[in-house]
C-alpha positions as semicolon CSV with decimal commas, in nm:
position;residue;x (nm);y (nm);z (nm)
1;M;-0,019;-0,009;0,027
2;S;0,156;0,375;-0,090
3;P;0,206;0,614;0,213
4;Y;-0,099;0,796;0,083
5;L;-0,306;0,535;0,109
6;R;-0,169;0,447;0,443
7;M;-0,244;0,784;0,544
8;V;-0,617;0,760;0,475
9;Q;-0,676;0,376;0,560
10;W;-0,941;0,484;0,800
11;L;-1,187;0,533;0,512
12;P;-1,409;0,240;0,386
13;D;-1,265;-0,001;0,131
14;W;-1,478;0,089;-0,147
15;F;-1,387;0,457;-0,096
16;R;-1,054;0,417;-0,105
17;I;-1,087;0,179;-0,432
18;W;-1,322;0,429;-0,589
19;I;-1,067;0,712;-0,529
20;Q;-0,719;0,553;-0,629
21;T;-0,894;0,356;-0,931
22;Q;-1,117;0,631;-1,058
23;V;-1,107;0,988;-0,940
24;L;-0,704;1,023;-0,918
25;P;-0,649;0,895;-1,234
26;S;-0,936;1,068;-1,421
27;L;-0,757;1,411;-1,252
28;G;-0,384;1,328;-1,305
29;L;-0,296;1,360;-0,951
30;Q;-0,034;1,230;-0,814
31;P;-0,126;1,153;-0,407
32;Q;0,225;1,130;-0,250
33;M;0,347;1,439;-0,468
34;I;0,051;1,631;-0,308
35;V;0,126;1,569;0,040
36;T;0,502;1,648;0,016
37;S;0,433;1,941;-0,163
38;L;0,188;2,019;0,112
39;F;0,414;1,951;0,388
40;R;0,683;2,119;0,222
41;G;0,498;2,454;0,148
42;F;0,360;2,479;0,554
43;L;0,733;2,364;0,670
44;D;0,865;2,675;0,412
45;S;0,589;2,907;0,541
46;F;0,669;2,834;0,930
47;L;1,048;2,900;0,870
48;F;0,972;3,229;0,647
49;V;0,726;3,351;0,951
50;T;1,010;3,242;1,211
51;L;1,318;3,392;1,031
52;A;1,119;3,725;0,973
53;T;1,025;3,754;1,322
54;G;1,353;3,667;1,456
55;L;1,543;3,940;1,217
56;L;1,285;4,204;1,341
57;A;1,318;4,111;1,705
58;G;1,729;4,051;1,685
59;G;1,736;4,385;1,454
60;R;1,559;4,568;1,733
61;Y;1,741;4,471;2,051
62;Y;2,066;4,519;1,849
63;L;1,947;4,890;1,754
64;E;1,829;4,958;2,102
65;G;2,172;4,880;2,206
66;Q;2,367;5,051;1,949
67;Y;2,157;5,366;1,950
68;A;2,016;5,542;2,285
69;L;1,802;5,810;2,119
70;P;1,726;6,103;2,372
71;S;1,429;6,060;2,561
72;H;1,276;6,420;2,382
73;I;1,378;6,265;2,032
74;Q;1,176;5,970;2,066
75;D;0,877;6,163;2,184
76;T;0,897;6,383;1,873
77;V;0,928;6,085;1,630
78;I;0,629;5,909;1,822
79;K;0,415;6,256;1,753
80;W;0,532;6,298;1,351
81;A;0,542;5,951;1,298
82;P;0,178;5,924;1,168
83;I;0,233;6,253;0,961
84;A;0,552;6,143;0,826
85;D;0,387;5,833;0,694
86;H;0,114;6,009;0,544
87;I;0,384;6,241;0,367
88;A;0,621;5,981;0,255
89;R;0,338;5,774;0,129
90;E;0,202;6,071;-0,098
91;A;0,593;6,099;-0,227
92;D;0,615;5,767;-0,253
93;I;0,959;5,717;-0,013
94;P;1,007;5,549;0,267
95;R;0,825;5,610;0,584
96;E;1,108;5,709;0,813
97;V;1,267;5,918;0,554
98;P;1,112;6,259;0,663
99;L;1,177;6,229;0,997
100;V;1,551;6,134;0,908
101;L;1,582;6,439;0,691
102;W;1,416;6,663;0,995
103;F;1,682;6,491;1,262
104;K;1,982;6,583;1,019
105;E;1,899;6,925;0,944
106;N;1,768;7,068;1,301
107;S;1,772;6,771;1,583
108;M;1,402;6,766;1,529
109;K;1,313;7,116;1,668
110;A;1,026;7,268;1,528
111;E;1,253;7,598;1,449
112;N;1,404;7,766;1,146
113;P;1,769;7,802;1,204
114;A;1,917;8,117;1,136
115;S;2,047;8,067;0,795
116;C;1,613;8,108;0,717
117;T;1,632;7,780;0,486
118;G;1,381;7,593;0,715
119;I;1,436;7,274;0,912
120;I;1,495;7,078;0,603
121;G;1,745;7,289;0,487
122;A;1,635;7,345;0,146
123;Y;1,945;7,557;0,048
124;D;1,951;7,541;-0,335
125;L;1,523;7,632;-0,328
126;V;1,588;7,932;-0,111
127;R;1,919;8,028;-0,320
128;S;1,743;8,015;-0,658
129;G;1,449;8,182;-0,572
130;Q;1,225;7,884;-0,580
131;R;1,118;7,927;-0,243
132;P;1,108;8,233;0,001
133;C;1,323;8,248;0,291
134;F;1,186;8,113;0,609
135;T;1,176;8,315;0,903
136;P;1,429;8,203;1,118
137;G;1,264;8,116;1,473
138;P;0,979;7,873;1,615
139;I;0,704;7,738;1,380
140;S;0,336;7,605;1,405
141;D;0,293;7,208;1,371
142;L;0,124;7,320;1,028
143;E;0,412;7,489;0,893
144;V;0,633;7,160;1,044
145;S;0,413;6,950;0,801
146;E;0,456;7,184;0,471
147;Q;0,834;7,170;0,533
148;L;0,837;6,785;0,583
149;A;0,628;6,780;0,244
150;L;0,869;6,983;0,060
151;A;1,169;6,757;0,184
152;A;0,994;6,456;0,088
153;S;0,943;6,592;-0,252
154;E;1,263;6,698;-0,271
155;F;1,450;6,356;-0,143
156;K;1,207;6,211;-0,468
157;I;1,341;6,396;-0,699
158;R;1,684;6,312;-0,632
159;C;1,606;5,973;-0,616
160;P;1,344;5,857;-0,818
161;E;1,397;5,491;-0,829
162;I;1,296;5,474;-0,443
163;T;0,963;5,380;-0,328
164;Y;0,770;5,389;-0,020
165;L;0,801;4,997;-0,014
166;T;1,181;4,988;-0,048
167;Q;1,395;4,805;0,201
168;D;1,738;4,724;0,012
169;P;1,987;4,934;0,245
170;D;2,219;5,017;-0,038
171;T;1,921;5,194;-0,224
172;I;1,819;5,404;0,070
173;K;2,191;5,508;0,158
174;R;2,267;5,613;-0,179
175;C;1,948;5,818;-0,187
176;Y;2,038;6,008;0,134
177;F;2,363;6,047;-0,017
178;A;2,206;6,208;-0,357
179;Y;1,977;6,422;-0,114
180;N;2,252;6,578;0,070
181;A;2,546;6,574;-0,214
182;G;2,352;6,604;-0,502
183;T;2,262;6,310;-0,777
184;G;2,591;6,369;-0,959
185;A;2,819;6,278;-0,631
186;A;2,572;5,983;-0,548
187;S;2,669;5,849;-0,907
188;R;3,031;5,869;-0,878
189;L;3,095;5,797;-0,471
190;D;3,027;5,555;-0,250
191;A;2,738;5,647;0,029
192;N;2,929;5,420;0,239
193;E;3,212;5,673;0,255
194;S;2,995;5,957;0,335
195;A;2,985;6,076;0,693
196;Y;2,647;6,237;0,629
197;V;2,487;5,910;0,592
198;M;2,763;5,615;0,749
199;N;2,897;5,841;1,066
200;N;2,859;5,629;1,396
201;Y;2,706;5,318;1,226
202;N;2,996;5,102;1,420
203;E;3,341;5,135;1,485
204;N;3,455;5,183;1,146
205;Y;3,240;5,484;1,083
206;T;3,298;5,716;1,398
207;N;3,398;6,047;1,331
208;M;3,410;6,069;0,954
209;V;3,510;6,389;0,821
210;Y;3,262;6,558;0,616
211;S;3,261;6,879;0,374
212;D;2,989;7,117;0,386
213;V;2,893;7,385;0,213
214;E;2,809;7,636;0,522
215;L;3,080;7,462;0,763
216;G;3,360;7,374;0,571
217;T;3,567;7,049;0,667
218;V;3,447;6,934;0,972
219;T;3,464;6,576;1,201
220;V;3,131;6,483;1,222
221;T;2,990;6,314;1,585
222;A;2,658;6,284;1,527
223;L;2,431;5,969;1,390
224;G;2,466;5,947;1,001
225;A;2,118;5,915;0,803
226;W;2,142;5,551;0,746
227;P;2,176;5,439;1,147
228;T;1,923;5,735;1,198
229;H;1,681;5,554;0,950
230;L;1,735;5,231;1,152
231;A;1,690;5,355;1,492
232;F;1,401;5,565;1,354
233;Q;1,250;5,222;1,227
234;S;1,300;5,067;1,522
235;L;1,154;5,292;1,756
236;I;0,827;5,322;1,529
237;V;0,807;4,936;1,495
238;G;0,856;4,905;1,858
239;Q;0,523;5,147;1,942
240;M;0,329;4,873;1,851
241;D;0,343;4,641;2,146
242;V;0,407;4,898;2,434
243;E;0,242;4,812;2,751
244;E;-0,029;5,079;2,716
245;R;-0,155;5,030;2,373
246;P;-0,393;4,710;2,365
247;F;-0,270;4,416;2,157
248;S;-0,606;4,468;1,943
249;L;-0,505;4,803;1,862
250;S;-0,193;4,701;1,745
251;I;-0,345;4,428;1,510
252;L;-0,552;4,665;1,356
253;N;-0,290;4,933;1,308
254;I;-0,077;4,610;1,123
255;S;-0,386;4,500;0,926
256;T;-0,444;4,904;0,824
257;Q;-0,113;4,923;0,691
258;I;-0,156;4,605;0,506
259;Y;-0,468;4,734;0,341
260;D;-0,344;5,082;0,247
261;L;-0,034;4,877;0,066
262;G;-0,296;4,630;-0,099
263;T;-0,478;4,910;-0,213
264;Q;-0,182;5,085;-0,352
265;A;-0,085;4,776;-0,544
266;W;-0,421;4,668;-0,721
267;R;-0,413;5,065;-0,838
268;E;-0,076;5,008;-0,979
269;L;-0,174;4,661;-1,141
270;S;-0,548;4,792;-1,245
271;G;-0,395;5,078;-1,384
272;T;-0,554;5,330;-1,181
273;S;-0,377;5,659;-1,068
274;F;-0,402;5,790;-0,734
275;D;-0,559;6,126;-0,852
276;E;-0,837;5,916;-1,028
277;A;-0,886;5,702;-0,698
278;T;-0,946;6,000;-0,498
279;T;-1,172;6,245;-0,710
280;M;-1,206;6,549;-0,538
281;K;-1,595;6,629;-0,449
282;A;-1,723;6,955;-0,324
283;L;-1,950;6,947;-0,018
284;P;-2,276;6,853;-0,052
285;N;-2,524;7,139;-0,132
286;L;-2,619;7,247;0,193
287;P;-2,642;7,587;0,342
288;Q;-2,323;7,786;0,414
289;P;-2,299;7,876;0,771
290;N;-2,078;8,214;0,848
291;D;-1,971;8,343;1,182
292;D;-2,304;8,504;1,249
293;A;-2,517;8,208;1,187
294;C;-2,333;7,896;1,225
295;L;-2,570;7,688;1,390
296;G;-2,922;7,602;1,501
297;E;-3,121;7,388;1,742
298;P;-3,134;7,062;1,674
299;H;-3,492;6,882;1,619
300;A;-3,667;6,765;1,953
301;F;-3,876;6,491;1,801
302;G;-3,765;6,199;1,566
303;R;-3,657;5,849;1,582
304;F;-3,412;5,789;1,854
305;S;-3,262;5,522;1,670
306;L;-3,133;5,740;1,420
307;R;-2,997;5,985;1,599
308;P;-2,628;6,009;1,636
309;R;-2,514;5,885;1,996
310;L;-2,178;5,791;2,015
311;N;-1,837;5,960;2,064
312;P;-1,619;5,863;1,715
313;V;-1,335;5,831;1,894
314;T;-1,327;5,492;2,090
315;E;-1,053;5,516;2,311
316;D;-0,985;5,768;2,570
317;P;-1,148;6,075;2,353
318;L;-1,026;6,427;2,403
319;L;-1,157;6,741;2,287
320;T;-0,871;6,953;2,114
321;Q;-1,061;7,232;1,995
322;H;-1,427;7,363;2,011
323;M;-1,669;7,421;1,735
324;H;-1,503;7,589;1,419
325;G;-1,505;7,540;1,061
326;C;-1,799;7,796;0,985
327;D;-1,604;7,978;0,705
328;L;-1,507;7,664;0,521
329;G;-1,879;7,554;0,506
330;L;-1,823;7,224;0,765
331;P;-1,838;7,349;1,129
332;G;-1,727;7,088;1,391
333;V;-1,533;7,019;1,714
334;D;-1,174;6,846;1,686
335;I;-1,136;6,491;1,909
336;S;-0,829;6,317;1,950
337;N;-0,680;6,082;2,177
338;N;-0,343;6,008;2,383
339;N;-0,207;5,760;2,131
340;L;-0,313;5,943;1,805
341;S;-0,402;5,654;1,633
342;A;-0,752;5,575;1,785
343;V;-1,009;5,337;1,601
344;L;-1,321;5,544;1,466
345;Q;-1,668;5,392;1,525
346;A;-2,009;5,531;1,343
347;P;-2,186;5,747;1,562
348;M;-2,515;5,631;1,407
349;S;-2,629;5,408;1,161
350;G;-2,685;5,496;0,797
351;E;-2,540;5,474;0,437
352;L;-2,189;5,546;0,446
353;T;-1,961;5,726;0,195
354;T;-1,594;5,805;0,175
355;Y;-1,421;6,078;-0,047
356;T;-1,115;6,345;-0,014
357;D;-1,275;6,677;-0,034
358;Q;-1,180;6,999;-0,193
359;F;-0,943;7,121;0,096
360;F;-0,758;6,724;0,060
361;N;-0,922;6,596;0,390
362;T;-0,987;6,210;0,371
363;T;-1,365;6,199;0,435
364;I;-1,609;5,939;0,617
365;R;-1,996;6,052;0,591
366;I;-2,286;5,898;0,689
367;E;-2,630;5,977;0,632
368;N;-2,990;5,844;0,763
369;D;-3,363;5,977;0,694
370;E;-3,270;6,269;0,993
371;W;-2,905;6,362;1,007
372;I;-2,577;6,338;0,818
373;I;-2,252;6,365;1,008
374;W;-1,885;6,377;0,862
375;L;-1,541;6,244;1,027
376;L;-1,275;6,410;0,876
377;H;-0,871;6,337;0,832
378;P;-0,873;5,938;0,872
379;R;-0,554;5,791;0,797
380;S;-0,748;5,491;0,616
381;Y;-1,120;5,325;0,615
382;F;-1,237;5,001;0,746
383;V;-1,530;4,945;0,536
384;E;-1,674;4,979;0,188
385;E;-1,929;5,232;0,089
386;G;-2,276;5,121;0,183
387;T;-2,482;5,062;0,522
388;V;-2,296;5,088;0,880
389;T;-2,473;5,029;1,214
390;R;-2,399;5,258;1,531
391;G;-2,096;5,170;1,693
392;Q;-1,915;4,986;1,378
393;A;-1,548;5,050;1,331
394;V;-1,536;5,232;1,028
395;G;-1,170;5,385;1,015
396;M;-0,842;5,475;1,175
397;M;-0,825;5,847;1,325
398;G;-0,514;6,041;1,106
399;A;-0,401;6,379;1,017
400;I;-0,461;6,369;0,613
401;G;-0,547;6,669;0,485
402;Y;-0,596;7,003;0,630
403;A;-0,441;6,901;1,024
404;S;-0,180;6,966;1,236
405;G;-0,177;6,640;1,404
406;P;-0,401;6,314;1,408
407;H;-0,737;6,380;1,498
408;V;-1,115;6,372;1,361
409;H;-1,322;6,667;1,312
410;Y;-1,635;6,611;1,367
411;T;-1,966;6,746;1,215
412;I;-2,365;6,688;1,247
413;F;-2,597;6,862;0,980
414;D;-2,970;6,822;1,119
415;K;-3,152;6,750;0,770
416;V;-3,526;6,822;0,958
417;N;-3,432;7,158;1,074
418;E;-3,194;7,216;0,781
419;T;-2,886;7,335;0,977
420;F;-2,576;7,255;1,142
421;V;-2,575;7,163;1,518
422;D;-2,325;7,148;1,787
423;P;-2,168;6,790;1,799
424;L;-2,124;6,818;2,183
425;E;-2,498;6,806;2,239
426;F;-2,497;6,452;2,093
427;I;-2,165;6,310;2,240
428;P;-2,224;6,102;2,589
């Protein structure tokens, strides 16, 4: 008896004989080969997962031992990681790059240097007149976001072959070198010999000599771009399993990134451009409030089951800004939370649509017979357009669009009284 048949000898004799003499020959299958292939596939998958997990954990512990980033740098990295990730996706560069550029130029301080070239340098742009001089001194979060986007765009111009998914160390190091020294130097010279890229990576790259257009020839003692990239990568990945964040949120965070990458891959395979996939839509044809008549009173009667009754932020919601947005036609309040990546839920049941508005804000819109609500700036959507129920998870809080940090702008429109209303009256 063959090994395959011994494995299924518990089957009735007539059934085994029928499979062996009729089914398998007609399909042209070889049982032993099938079993062997399945076993090898399972073993290969197990080894792959084990290896990937081991490399990630090992790399993380190694990096934490090699690079002890100051606590204030770690706090700033975590604060700006979601914004930098969005900027990097838009520019199609690795997610750590904007933060590394900021760190290398100004030690992650939200202050323009005295040279008036901004937190990301931009020497060529300012001196050529393409950009105005950045005013030295402290700047707002919105200006930080704008300058990070500028740096990401310039990085992509100098290294067009890099993408958001690039992980090859040599490619990333060469791109950092091209950003700092120019594409000509990067094509001729070795990035591993550049203090900007490799300094203090290990004992072979300590206190390297570096020539700068502003400083002249100096001995660099700070981290180079490549080890900074690794250190930031380790820090960001490490935030997925710190004690104060529930494991379920870590799974949602990872699955959201997988969903985003899958969406990007589908667009590339289907030939759909990003602009086509996020067609700008104007605000619905509703009254445009002004500062004098922004809000009205909600109707007192109606179906209780249709009323918005939940806070859109599911975890420790924090009110970060009271009513605003009247001049933009969508008055609402801003709600965030401490970990800056909370799951968003539907405050009411209704028909859900998603789009990017004319201000580049990603938007979740839910409408039923009596109410319309908007949730602005989500990092990603969890559901397809269609019917949702109250309390259903619909997205992940983000800062996409006109936003200085992760939060949700929450707006409610009363269809019965035809007026916008204060969302705080509907939040428990």
